[in-house]
C-alpha positions as CSV (number, residue, x, y, z in Angstrom):
1,M,-59.8,309.8,-149.7
2,N,-56.3,310.6,-148.5
3,R,-54.5,311.7,-151.6
4,V,-51.0,310.9,-150.3
5,S,-51.5,307.2,-149.9
6,R,-54.9,305.8,-151.0
7,F,-54.1,302.2,-151.4
8,L,-50.9,301.7,-149.4
9,P,-51.3,299.8,-146.1
10,C,-48.9,300.6,-143.3
11,G,-48.0,297.5,-141.3
12,V,-50.0,295.5,-138.8
13,L,-51.1,296.3,-135.3
14,L,-53.0,293.4,-133.7
15,L,-53.2,294.0,-129.9
16,V,-56.4,294.8,-128.1
17,L,-55.3,297.6,-125.8
18,A,-58.0,297.3,-123.1
19,A,-60.9,295.2,-122.0
20,P,-64.1,297.1,-122.8
21,P,-66.1,298.1,-119.8
22,A,-69.9,297.6,-119.6
23,G,-71.6,299.8,-122.1
24,A,-68.5,300.1,-124.3
25,Q,-68.4,296.8,-126.1
26,S,-65.6,295.9,-128.5
27,Y,-66.0,294.4,-132.0
28,H,-65.0,291.3,-133.8
29,V,-64.9,290.1,-137.4
30,A,-68.1,288.0,-137.8
31,R,-67.8,287.3,-141.5
32,T,-65.5,287.8,-144.5
33,I,-67.2,287.6,-148.0
34,K,-65.1,287.5,-151.2
35,L,-66.4,290.0,-153.7
36,G,-63.6,289.7,-156.3
37,G,-63.2,292.2,-159.2
38,D,-60.1,294.0,-160.3
39,R,-58.6,297.4,-159.4
40,G,-58.3,299.3,-156.1
41,W,-61.0,300.9,-154.0
42,D,-61.9,304.0,-152.0
43,Y,-65.1,304.9,-150.1
44,V,-67.8,302.5,-148.9
45,A,-71.3,303.9,-148.5
46,L,-74.4,302.3,-147.0
47,D,-77.7,303.0,-148.7
48,T,-79.9,303.0,-145.6
49,A,-83.2,303.0,-147.6
50,G,-82.3,300.1,-149.9
51,H,-79.8,298.3,-147.5
52,R,-77.2,298.2,-150.2
53,L,-73.4,298.8,-150.0
54,F,-71.9,301.1,-152.7
55,I,-68.1,300.6,-153.1
56,A,-65.9,302.8,-155.2
57,R,-63.6,300.7,-157.5
58,Q,-61.6,303.2,-159.5
59,N,-63.5,303.0,-162.8
60,R,-66.9,302.0,-161.4
61,V,-69.1,301.7,-158.3
62,M,-70.0,298.2,-157.1
63,V,-73.4,297.8,-155.6
64,V,-73.5,294.8,-153.2
65,D,-76.0,293.1,-150.9
66,P,-74.2,293.3,-147.5
67,E,-75.9,290.1,-146.2
68,S,-74.9,287.8,-149.0
69,G,-72.1,289.7,-150.8
70,R,-74.0,289.3,-154.0
71,L,-73.2,291.8,-156.7
72,L,-76.4,293.6,-157.6
73,A,-75.1,296.0,-160.2
74,E,-72.1,298.2,-161.3
75,I,-72.3,301.9,-162.1
76,P,-69.8,302.5,-164.9
77,G,-68.0,305.4,-166.4
78,L,-65.9,306.8,-163.5
79,D,-62.2,307.7,-163.5
80,R,-60.5,307.3,-160.1
81,A,-63.8,306.8,-158.2
82,H,-64.0,308.2,-154.7
83,G,-67.1,309.2,-152.8
84,I,-70.8,308.2,-153.0
85,A,-73.8,310.1,-151.6
86,F,-77.6,309.6,-151.7
87,A,-80.4,312.2,-152.1
88,Y,-83.4,310.1,-151.3
89,Q,-86.1,312.7,-152.0
90,A,-84.8,313.3,-155.5
91,G,-84.3,309.6,-156.0
92,H,-80.7,310.1,-157.1
93,G,-77.3,308.9,-156.1
94,F,-74.0,310.7,-156.8
95,A,-70.4,309.4,-157.2
96,T,-67.2,311.5,-157.6
97,S,-64.3,310.6,-159.9
98,G,-61.2,312.7,-159.2
99,R,-59.2,312.2,-162.4
100,D,-61.8,313.7,-164.7
101,S,-63.3,316.2,-162.2
102,A,-66.7,314.7,-162.7
103,V,-69.8,313.7,-160.7
104,T,-71.9,310.9,-162.0
105,M,-75.6,311.0,-161.1
106,F,-77.6,307.7,-161.1
107,D,-81.1,306.6,-160.4
108,L,-81.4,305.0,-157.0
109,K,-84.1,302.5,-158.2
110,T,-82.7,301.3,-161.5
111,L,-79.0,302.3,-160.8
112,K,-78.8,303.6,-164.4
113,V,-76.5,306.5,-165.1
114,L,-78.4,309.7,-165.6
115,G,-75.6,312.1,-166.4
116,H,-72.3,313.6,-165.6
117,T,-71.4,317.1,-164.2
118,T,-68.0,318.6,-164.3
119,V,-67.1,320.2,-161.0
120,A,-63.4,320.9,-160.1
121,P,-60.1,319.0,-160.0
122,D,-59.7,316.1,-157.6
123,D,-63.3,315.9,-156.5
124,D,-63.2,313.4,-153.7
125,A,-65.6,313.3,-150.7
126,I,-69.3,314.0,-151.3
127,L,-72.4,314.5,-149.1
128,F,-76.0,315.4,-149.4
129,D,-77.2,318.0,-146.9
130,L,-80.9,317.7,-146.0
131,A,-81.2,321.2,-144.6
132,S,-80.0,323.0,-147.7
133,Q,-81.2,320.4,-150.2
134,H,-77.8,320.5,-151.9
135,V,-75.1,318.0,-152.8
136,F,-71.5,319.1,-151.9
137,T,-68.3,317.7,-153.3
138,F,-64.9,318.5,-151.6
139,N,-62.2,319.0,-154.2
140,G,-58.6,318.5,-153.0
141,D,-56.5,320.0,-155.7
142,A,-59.0,322.8,-156.4
143,H,-59.1,323.8,-152.7
144,S,-62.9,324.1,-153.0
145,A,-66.3,322.6,-152.5
146,S,-68.7,322.4,-155.4
147,V,-72.5,322.6,-154.9
148,L,-75.0,320.6,-157.0
149,D,-78.7,320.5,-157.3
150,P,-79.8,317.0,-156.4
151,A,-82.7,316.9,-158.9
152,S,-80.9,318.1,-162.0
153,G,-77.3,317.4,-161.0
154,A,-76.4,320.9,-162.2
155,R,-73.6,322.8,-160.5
156,V,-75.1,325.8,-158.7
157,G,-72.2,327.2,-156.6
158,T,-68.6,326.9,-155.4
159,I,-67.1,327.6,-152.0
160,D,-63.4,328.6,-151.8
161,L,-61.8,326.7,-148.9
162,G,-58.3,328.1,-149.4
163,T,-56.6,324.8,-148.9
164,G,-57.1,321.1,-149.7
165,P,-60.1,319.5,-148.1
166,E,-60.8,315.8,-147.2
167,F,-64.0,314.3,-145.8
168,G,-67.0,316.4,-144.7
169,V,-70.2,315.9,-142.6
170,S,-73.5,317.6,-142.2
171,A,-74.7,318.7,-138.8
172,G,-78.3,318.7,-140.1
173,D,-78.9,322.3,-139.0
174,G,-77.5,324.1,-142.0
175,S,-73.8,323.8,-141.0
176,L,-71.3,321.5,-142.7
177,Y,-67.8,320.6,-141.3
178,V,-64.9,319.5,-143.4
179,N,-61.4,318.4,-142.6
180,L,-58.7,320.6,-144.2
181,E,-56.0,318.0,-144.8
182,D,-53.2,320.4,-145.9
183,A,-53.8,322.8,-142.9
184,G,-54.5,320.3,-140.1
185,A,-57.7,322.1,-139.4
186,V,-61.5,321.9,-139.5
187,A,-63.7,324.4,-141.4
188,Q,-67.3,325.2,-140.7
189,L,-69.5,326.0,-143.7
190,D,-72.9,327.8,-144.0
191,A,-74.7,325.4,-146.4
192,A,-77.2,328.0,-147.5
193,A,-74.9,331.1,-147.8
194,L,-72.2,328.9,-149.4
195,R,-69.3,330.4,-147.4
196,V,-66.8,329.4,-144.7
197,T,-67.9,330.8,-141.3
198,R,-64.9,329.8,-139.2
199,R,-62.0,327.3,-138.9
200,W,-59.9,326.0,-136.1
201,S,-56.6,324.1,-135.7
202,L,-56.5,320.4,-134.9
203,A,-52.8,320.4,-133.8
204,P,-51.1,318.1,-133.0
205,C,-53.2,316.2,-135.6
206,E,-51.5,316.1,-139.0
207,S,-53.3,315.4,-142.4
208,P,-56.8,314.7,-141.1
209,S,-58.8,312.5,-143.5
210,G,-62.0,310.8,-142.2
211,L,-64.5,312.8,-140.2
212,A,-67.6,311.8,-138.2
213,I,-70.1,313.7,-136.1
214,D,-72.1,313.2,-132.9
215,R,-75.0,315.6,-133.6
216,A,-76.5,315.4,-130.2
217,H,-73.4,316.6,-128.4
218,H,-71.9,318.7,-131.3
219,R,-68.7,316.6,-131.3
220,L,-66.5,316.0,-134.3
221,F,-64.1,313.1,-134.7
222,S,-61.2,313.7,-137.1
223,V,-58.8,310.9,-137.8
224,C,-55.3,311.9,-138.6
225,R,-52.4,310.3,-140.5
226,N,-50.0,310.7,-137.5
227,K,-52.1,308.1,-135.6
228,V,-54.4,310.3,-133.6
229,M,-58.1,310.9,-133.4
230,A,-58.7,314.6,-132.8
231,I,-62.1,315.3,-131.1
232,S,-63.6,318.8,-131.4
233,D,-66.4,320.8,-129.8
234,A,-68.2,322.0,-133.0
235,A,-70.3,324.5,-131.1
236,A,-67.3,326.2,-129.6
237,G,-65.0,325.6,-132.5
238,K,-62.1,324.2,-130.6
239,L,-60.2,321.0,-130.1
240,I,-61.0,319.0,-126.9
241,T,-58.6,316.1,-126.9
242,T,-56.7,313.6,-129.0
243,L,-56.5,309.8,-128.6
244,P,-54.1,307.2,-130.2
245,I,-55.3,305.2,-133.2
246,G,-53.7,302.8,-135.7
247,G,-51.6,303.7,-138.7
248,G,-52.8,304.3,-142.3
249,V,-56.2,305.6,-141.2
250,D,-58.7,306.9,-143.8
251,A,-62.2,306.7,-142.5
252,A,-64.2,307.6,-139.4
253,A,-67.7,306.9,-138.1
254,F,-69.8,307.5,-135.0
255,D,-72.7,305.4,-133.8
256,P,-75.1,307.5,-131.7
257,G,-76.8,304.3,-130.4
258,T,-73.7,303.0,-128.7
259,G,-71.6,306.2,-128.2
260,L,-68.8,304.6,-130.1
261,A,-66.5,306.3,-132.6
262,F,-64.4,304.3,-135.1
263,A,-61.2,304.8,-137.1
264,S,-60.5,302.2,-139.9
265,N,-56.7,301.8,-140.3
266,G,-54.8,300.4,-143.2
267,D,-52.4,298.7,-140.8
268,G,-55.0,296.0,-140.1
269,T,-56.9,297.5,-137.1
270,L,-60.2,299.2,-136.3
271,T,-59.8,301.6,-133.4
272,V,-62.9,301.8,-131.2
273,V,-63.4,304.8,-129.0
274,H,-66.1,305.3,-126.4
275,E,-67.7,308.6,-125.7
276,D,-68.0,308.5,-121.9
277,G,-69.4,312.0,-121.8
278,P,-69.3,315.1,-124.1
279,D,-65.7,315.8,-122.8
280,A,-64.5,312.4,-121.8
281,F,-63.4,309.6,-124.2
282,H,-61.3,306.5,-124.1
283,V,-60.0,303.8,-126.5
284,V,-61.9,300.6,-126.0
285,A,-59.8,298.5,-128.4
286,N,-57.8,298.2,-131.5
287,V,-59.6,295.3,-133.2
288,A,-57.6,293.1,-135.6
289,T,-59.0,293.3,-139.1
290,R,-56.8,292.9,-142.2
291,Q,-54.1,294.9,-143.9
292,G,-55.5,297.6,-146.2
293,A,-58.9,297.7,-144.6
294,R,-58.9,301.5,-144.3
295,T,-62.4,302.6,-145.6
296,M,-65.7,301.6,-144.0
297,A,-69.4,302.1,-143.6
298,L,-71.5,301.9,-140.4
299,D,-75.0,300.6,-140.1
300,E,-76.5,302.5,-137.2
301,R,-79.5,300.2,-137.0
302,S,-77.6,296.9,-136.7
303,H,-74.4,298.5,-135.3
304,R,-72.4,296.5,-137.9
305,V,-69.2,298.0,-139.4
306,Y,-68.4,297.1,-143.0
307,L,-64.7,297.1,-144.2
308,V,-63.2,296.2,-147.5
309,T,-59.7,295.1,-148.5
310,A,-57.8,292.6,-150.6
311,E,-54.6,290.5,-150.4
312,F,-51.3,292.1,-151.5
313,G,-48.3,290.7,-153.3
314,P,-44.6,291.6,-152.5
315,T,-43.7,295.2,-152.8
316,P,-41.5,295.8,-155.9
317,A,-38.1,297.3,-155.6
318,P,-37.8,301.1,-156.0
319,A,-37.2,302.2,-159.6
320,A,-36.8,305.4,-161.6
321,G,-40.1,307.2,-161.5
322,Q,-41.4,304.9,-158.7
323,P,-39.2,305.6,-155.6
324,R,-42.0,304.4,-153.3
325,P,-43.7,301.5,-155.1
326,R,-46.9,300.1,-153.8
327,P,-47.6,296.4,-153.3
328,P,-49.8,294.9,-156.1
329,I,-53.3,293.7,-155.3
330,V,-53.7,290.0,-155.8
331,P,-56.4,289.5,-158.5
332,G,-59.7,288.2,-157.3
333,T,-59.0,288.6,-153.6
334,F,-61.1,291.8,-152.9
335,A,-63.4,291.1,-149.9
336,L,-66.0,292.5,-147.6
337,M,-65.5,292.2,-143.8
338,V,-68.5,292.4,-141.5
339,L,-67.7,293.4,-137.9
340,E,-70.2,293.1,-135.1
341,P,-70.2,293.9,-131.4
């Protein structure tokens, strides 16, 4: 996800800001399951049909049973793995790897790799849009979105975004929305015509990364690196409000069953926001998680939130070529955290 600081946590914020009112329940860490394995990580995606978690691990994707933490399989051959998407009708899954500008297509039943498609530099977030029946990747350095056919995996189009994108969502009606990280804005895309239809500023939000959508009320939740959640009216194309969140944010989610929006923060918190009405929102809590737990997946049926992180060693002293060194990951400590209401 965020290209500036993918694996760098930002401190720890542990206080619950407010007691949740009725109908706006907070969350807690119910279980922590050690997964192990080396290297860093990025997106976490829940396969809702197979009830499996797919976790990007730099050179592969781990496929895990979220109940037991058992490793079911690994999808190899990626280089700086990022996003995962599922096209259920085609029976295919897709994973991006930003260093080689490739998308790996795999079989959702066997989890065997079916092929690789070259898209554009720094392909990062990815989604499947049911309305257009296309897969879209969002390519940071290329300032574009690539469009793939979900059956063949072939690239069938490109959308020029004019600036670096981050995460995107589908509205389900033929429109896509994507955070423009470099511009501090949101763009709306026509998924059939393959073009940008409009964009609007999220100021004072800076460097928006994760994005979630409330389709019923046409609300977008952009989480921003300057510790705010920017909430937009997608129908009107304008910012409604901003709310404070934790530091080092990367991912966002929205649960239509509870009216809760989430921001997973690398500082060791999960910010929980309640949608009181289409234009009214408040922070329920900043739930203590663990340092580095900045990507997540939400299960809308069980209302569980899944986070991943690891333990970190001491940060090395700055050196030539590494003025801002990152703390090393302690081998074997990578773990899955299960949060419940």
